[in-house]
Phi, psi and omega in degrees: 000129182272145178257132180295134182294138180297136180281119182228160175303325180295320179295317179294317180299320178297320179295325182288348177291351176274353180268112181274148170286128184307128180089354180241158173269352179272156184263170185289337178286313181295334176280352178079024182280335182276108185266330185203141175229122179242141176229123180270183186296336182261014179067029167277131187249138173237127181240125178253130179233150173237124184236128173254117180196144174282341183271116183291344180279340184302312178302323180294316179300316182290320177304313180293322179295317179295314180297323179297321178290314184292331180297330183256007179273120183302137175098345182279118179279315181206149182227127172254131180244114179255125183239125170263115182259119182242147173292138182292142174282159177300127181282142182254154178265204184292145174061017181053030179281119182304333181291344180255006177294146180289142174210164180289159177272120183304129176089359182243123178287318181223137183239124179239125175264140176249121189229164172210155179281337182216163177280165175086007180261002177087027183298315181292324175299318178295317180300312182298314184284330174296316179298315180295317181296320176296321178297318180291341175279355177105002178273151170274132192226138170242154180222125177249123175274100183263010172278083188300322185277334181225060183292138183227354187291330178298321177291314184295332179259001174065040180223144173239013181296137179278137174296145177270191177217147178257186184293345178264013182059034175261145174296140169256110186295154175281147176250127178217131180054036177081006182242135174279129193231136172224129183209146173301332178297341177270352184254347181232166175288152187303324184268358182280129175281153173261090185261080180228152177278171185310311183300322180288322176299320177298322179295320177300317181300315179298321177295319180293337179270319191260333189248050181229134178271084183284336177072039172066066177273150177290316181229134172245119180263127177254112177273100183280154170290162178291156175098197184222053185258206186305314186293317178299316180296320178300316182296308187288339181269342186237345183244136174283110180258141171287336177163177182236137171256128182254127181259134177214166167259169185290344187285150187297324182297328176282323181294326178302314181285330176297322178297323178295317178297316179297321178300321178298312184292324177295321183298327180258018173057045175258125183299140172264111182288331180158179181245139173249124176268104179269157183053041188295321180197166175239128178256117182295124183292338184280321183234358178077004181289140183261133178240128178266082188296321183257021182099173186231130170081007183296315180295322180294316179295320181293319179298317179295320180297321183272350180073032178238160182291147163272107189286338179168162175243120183258122181291157170278123193211140181294320183295330177293315179295313182293324178296321177294320180290331184263003177077026179224091183305141185298336180294349175289338180290155178293129182304327180289345182251348182221115184295332179288319175299321178296322179294319179291326175298318179297317179298316180297317179297319179296315181298313180299319181295315181298316182291313186287339179272355182290000000 
């Protein structure tokens, strides 16, 4: 005969680790939101939480999540959940230096960063096509190529036009395929290397974020360089992001580095909007047979493990590669006629939904 486990604050706290903060893979306990747990003699439970968020729906989501967990916890007779909802204070960066405090990007309603743990997974291709797909959905979109050392967006969008400047010494971005674009590749000659040390690269990034006349775009896409270095840290410590999309391929070697990137963003409390599995499979045009060249299901398993959405699976496709080389992103094609364009349309719809519903 089994004996029911005694109801304790520790037991309840452990159960609450299954309640995730919306948009994050971390739980409300690890974020320190659970301030007090009381249990009376009749096993009536009272839980006090303090939540800082600009989104008025967040407390409701957490309230429902806590009640859902407590309803199924053996021994709980009744549960009261008290939530104190506070407006978030301005987040500070390193060394409490005001110049590193987070702030919004002027002219952008929503900011999405596209990241990867390693190079070669198609992150810039995803950034370019995500921006185009959002534009085709009717949103006004800007795209910043923040890969200072290896800029590629000028090639992918087929433009060599130089950005202008206004009377406030702000960059005026170039427009290509319906997207406002700024890239180091538009400011230098194609064969010129960007030979600068970290501090100067960081200064370029700040200029690309703060000194641009975006003209009130709905979405600003930040194409980050691969890895977890100076530029990524500058972005997450100084810019208010709606979230990050992490690009990976299904193979384990890419997933290992994707986890590192996700770990960085979690550490600085930046929401993970979801994972995109790029080069997910190859469909042979002659017989329609599908080949999982880089493995199968890795992105899906990782998304489930982290508790974030799998935003889409992008096939490995010749037209995607040729479109990038020729300056015509594949997302420009009609979704009904091109399965890769349809996949990017789905990713764009998912991203917009996740951001706008927050």
